[in-house]
N, C-alpha and C positions, 0 to 999 in steps of 0.2 A: 423524251421523246427524240430518236434518231431522224435524221435527215432523210436517210436512204428510206427508212420505214414511210415517213410522211409524203416522200414522192409517189410510193407506190399505193398508198392509201388515197391519194388525189385521184390517180388513174381510175382507181375503184369507184370513187364518188361521182367521177365524170358520168357515168351512166345515168343519173338521176336527173329529172327535170323540174322537181318543185321541192319546195320546203313546205310541206302540210302543216307543221305546227313546230313551235320552238319555246322552250322555257326553262328556268333553271329548277333542277330538282333537288339540289342542295344549294350551299353557299359558293362552292367553286365548280358544280358539275351542271353542264347544260346539255338538254336533251334535244336532239333534232330529229323529228320525223319526215323522212324523205319519201317523196311519191306515196302518201298515205299509210304506209305500214312498215316501212324499213326504219328501226329506231336505232340510232347511234348517239353514244354520249361522250361529251369532250370534258374531261377532268382537268381543270385548269388550276391545280396546285401549283404554287411557285416552286421550281426546281424538281417538280415531280408529276409533270403533265403527261396526259396519255389520252388515247382515242380507244373506246372499247364498245363492246355489244353484249347484252346480257338478256335473259329471258323477261325479267321485269325489275324497275329500280323504284323502290317506293319513294314518293315526293315529300320531302320533310315538312315543307308548307308552302304556302302561296306566296311567292315575292311581289311586293309591289313599289319596288324602288324605281326611280326615273330610269334607270337601265333598263328594267324589266319591262316597263311601259313601252319604251321606244322599241325595244327588241321585239315585242308582240306587235306593235304597229306597223313595223317596217319589215319584219320578216315571216310573219305568219300568213301561210297560203300564198307565199311569193313564188315566182317563177325563177328560174336559176338560168342566168344567161352565159355564166363562165365560172369555172374552178380552177384555180392555180396557185403557184408560189409567188412570192413577192421577193424579186432581188436573189433568186435561188437560195433563200434563206428558209429557216424553220418556220415560216409564216404561212398559214392558209388563207386566202382571200376568195370569198364566194360573192360574185356579181350577181344581184338579183333585180327584179322589177315588180312593181304591184300596182294594180289599176286602182286609184282612188276615184273618188266622184268628181274629182276635177281633172285629174292629169295621170300621166304613167310616171311613176316615182322609181328612179333608179337609187340602190343603195349597195353599200359594200359590207359584208361580215368578216371582219379580219381576226383571225384565231392565231394568237402568236404564242409558239412553245419556245420562248426565249429565256429559259432559266430564271434567274429571280425576277425578270420583267415579263414572265408570263402574263398574257392579258387577252380579253376579247374586246374589240374596238368597233362600234358602230360609225360607220361614215356616209356622208352623202355623196353625189357623183362629183361633187368639187374637193372630195378628199378632207372635207371639214369633219371634225370629231362632233358626232351627235350624242354619244354618251360611251361610258367604258365601264367594264367590270371593275378596274382598278384605275383612279386617277393619278397620274404622275407629274410632279412638279419639278422645276428646272434645279432645284435643290438635290434632287434624287437622281436625275440622268440627264443628260444633255438634250434628250429626246422628250419634251412636253407631250402629255396627253391630256389635254383640256377641253372642256366643251367649248364649241365655236371657233376653236383653232385649227389651223390647216396641220394635218399629220405629217410629220417628216420621215423619209423613208430611213429604214436601218442599213448601215454602210454593210457592203458585201463581205462575206466571211474570208479571212485571209488565207484558207486553207482548203484543200479538196477533201470532202467527207467520203469516207469508206463507204462501200456498197454491201448492204446485208440484205440479200434477197430473200422473199417472202413466198413460200409455195401456195399458200391459200389465205387470203385477205379475211374472209369470213371467220376461218379457224384462228387466225393470228387475233382478231379484234374479240371474241370470245375468251380467247387464251389469257389475254390482257387483263380482262375482268377477274378471271380466276385467280391469276397471280397477284393482283393487286389485293383483292379481298383476302386470299391467303396470308399476305404479308400483314395486312391490317389487322387480321383477327390474331395471328401470332403475335404481333406486338400487343396488342389489347389483352390477350390472355397473361402475357408476361406480368404487364402493368397491374392488373387485377389481381393475379394470384400473389405477387409481392404485397401488395396493400392487406389482402386476407391473411396471409402468413404472418406477417407483423401483428395484427389483432389476434391470431391464434397464440402466438408466442407469449403475448402479453396475459392471456387468459390461464395458459398453462403455467406460467411463473406464478401467477395469482393463487392458483391451485394447489401448486406444491408448497408455497409459502404459509398455507393453513396450518395451524398446529395440529397434532392429534390429540384425540380424547384423554389420554393418558398425562400427556404434558399438561393440559389445562387442569385436570383433576388434581395433579400435584401442585400447580400454582394455587388454586383454591385453599389447599391445606397448608402451605406454605405462609401466604399471605395472611390467612386466619390466625395462624399460631404467632407471627410477627406481632399482629394487633394484641392480641391477648397477652404476650409477653412485655409489651410496652406498658400495657394498662396495670398489669402486676409491679412494675418496677417504676412507676410516675414518681416517687420520692427520689430515685436515683437520677433522673434525666433532666438535663437543662433544656429550656425552650431555645428556639434557633439552631440545634445542633444538626449537624448533617449526618454525623456518623455516631451510632450509639452502641457502647460496649456493655453486653449483658451477660450473667450466667443463665444458662438454659435450665430446665426443670431437672436434668440428670446433673447437673452441676458443671458441665462443660461452659467454656467461654464462648460467647457468639457475637460477632460485629455485624450490625444491621445498617445499611446505607438508606438515607431518605433521598427521594428525588428532588426535593427543595427544602428550604428552611420553612419551619413551622413555628407559629409564635406559642403555641401550648402544645403540650404531650398528648393531651386529648385528639387534638387535629392529627398528630402523627399517627396515633392508633386508627382515626377514623380513615386516614389516606389507605392504609393497609387493607381494612375490611371492605373498602370501596373497590380496591383492586381484586380481592377474593370475591365479591359479588359479580363483578364484570367477567371476571374469569369463568365464573359459574355459569352465566347467561350465555356466555360465548360458547361454552362446552355442550350447553342444552340445546343449541341451535345450528352446532357445528354441521350435523347431518344434511340440514337443509341448505345451508351455505353450500356445502361440498355438491350436493345433488344439483343446485342450481348451476354452480361452475361446470360441473360435467356435462350436464345438457348443453350449455352454450359452446363447450369444446367440441362437442360432437356435430352440433349444428354447423359450426364454422369448417369443421373438417368435410362435412357434405356440401357446403357451399364451394370450397375449394375443388371438391372433386367435381361439381356441377359445371364450375368454369372450365376446367381441363377438359371435359367432355364435350362442352359448346363446339357446335359444327358451323356457327355462322355469327356475324357480327350482331344480327337482331336478338339473339338469345342473351349476348352479353349486355345489350342495351336494356333489355328487359330485367335482368338482374340487377342492375344498378341504374335506377331511374334518377332523372335529374330532379333537384328540388326545384319547386315551382317557385319563381321570383315572388318576392313581397307576400308568401304566403309560410308562414312559420307554422309547422305542425310537431306537437310534443312527440320528443322521441320515447319509443317502449322497447326496453331491451328483451322483452320476452316475444316481441311480434315482428314479423319481416313484411314490407310493403312492397307490391310490385304493381304495375299499370300494364294491361293487355287491352289493346284497341280502346282505351279511353275507361277501361273498367278498373276499379280498384280491386286489387288482390291481396288479402292479407293471410299470412300463414302463420302458425303458433311454433315459436322455437322449441318449448319444452310445455310440460304440463300447464305451468302457469299462463303461457301464452294461449294455449288451447281453451283452458277455462274461461280467460278473458275474451277470447272471439266469441264462444259460445253464449256468454252473458251478453255482450254488447250488440251481437247481430240482431238485424231486424227480421220480422217474420218471412219477408218477401226474398229475403238474401239467400244465396245459394251456397250450402254447405258441402263440401268435398272431403272424402276420407279413403283410403285404400280399403279394399273389400277384406273383412274377416282377418285383419291383423292390425297390431298397433301401428299407428302412423301420425305424422303431423296433420292437424285441422287446417281446412283451408276455407277461407269465407270470400265470396263474390259479391261485393256490394252493388246492388241494382235497384233503381226505381221502376224499370222495366218488367214487363212479365214475361218475356222472352229472351232469353242471354244468347248469343250467338254461339254457334257450336264450337267455332275456333278458340273463342274464350274460355269456355268449359274445358276443352280439351288442354289449352295453355296450362289453366289452374290444375286440372289433374296430373300434368305433366310435372309441376312444380310440386306437388304432393309427393309424387314418387321419388323425383331427384333429392328432396331433403328428406326422405325416410330411408332408401336403400342405395348402398354402394354398388350391389350386383346388377348386371345387365340382364334383363329378362323381359316378359311379357307379363305385366300386372293388371289387374282389374281394380276399378276406382269407382266407388259410388257416389252419387250426388243427388241432394233434394233440397227443397227449400227448408230453411231453418226452422219453420213451424212445423215440419214433420219429425223434428229432433227432440227428444225426451232425455234431458240429462239424469243420470242415475246417482252418480259420486263422483266428484272431480270432473275429469275429462270424459269419463265413461259414460256412453249413451246409447239408447235404443232408438231405431228410426224405421219408417216404412214408407211405402209409396215411392221408392227411389228408383232411378235408372242407372245402369252401369257402362263404364267405357273402358275399353282396352287401351292401355300404354304401353308401346314397345320401345323399350330403350337402348336396343342391341345395336 
């Protein structure tokens, strides 16, 4: 926050006569409603503080710390007596009064945009600290911020700040929010895409490391041949040998290496028969493993694409829900889980995941699927009869995002799970459905 900008914002704030409401909307952002309907936000991040306006800012939780209790008690519905700077520094002080049942209480709301010491301090009329967003001890700074102690002034800055004129304060405050959100979104996207790209590379490496069917078939024949050859020459082989020299059936000499010493020749032969059997089983299931890995790779690519296309932080937050503390849920590689307005949304990453969702969903849960085309299956878990439209729209958008790369208008059907009849695998028939349009252009 530049001193020149703060001076001009203070002139703008001086038109207000009342603080109608005040509370924290996040750990470091305080919302002040001036004169009933003018909402202004004070972002008190250390070394990155700002003042901004926006259409709306979702409250992350209700704060009940001592700071928040005093903030509400002293400044909700308070009359503004004065707004100004302290010592011509980047410290905004709002002097207020509020009529209690017994007397008129004067308080100071001191908002300090001072780099790493950025703070919000609540003071009484004697300049005694009532509470603070951040308490500061003498080990951290010469200026202690401690409840019950008198607050010292900050020394005047030893330089003259440059002037940066603002043409329109309202536009400037809205632009501050847009810039902050854009910077945060860009940083968050970069972080999440790097995380997902790392997972994608692991999956691709695993996929490319899989043997092809011909290689596995050759291994089956080779190990079977070695086992039979050892059994046919048992009388020539000594126990605990690591290398065995034998004549093959065509008379050519052959050296066979064992992976470890065996106490008997029959164990040597058995080890090769075991390898042959393992290679045969792996070959029989190779197409399943490849198909599974391929579907995970496609899902990860869609995930990265969805993050790249996200146009706000709320979308990124939805895609990467926080793990609930103290609540360990088993991880399922075939299913992705999201939360929208408290509703659990599950999405199948592949056919296995789609089948599991259909199998485990309850009759009243809502099933979501793109209309007349293959897509990810989505289940909205609910104990209620009516799911909010925003939740259904959010789930339908996830269904599209994790199915299609192309931007277009898509139709998505949804219906209670009880209306869905499983035919084979994840193929279904359903009726009594509703349709919603999702435009991701």
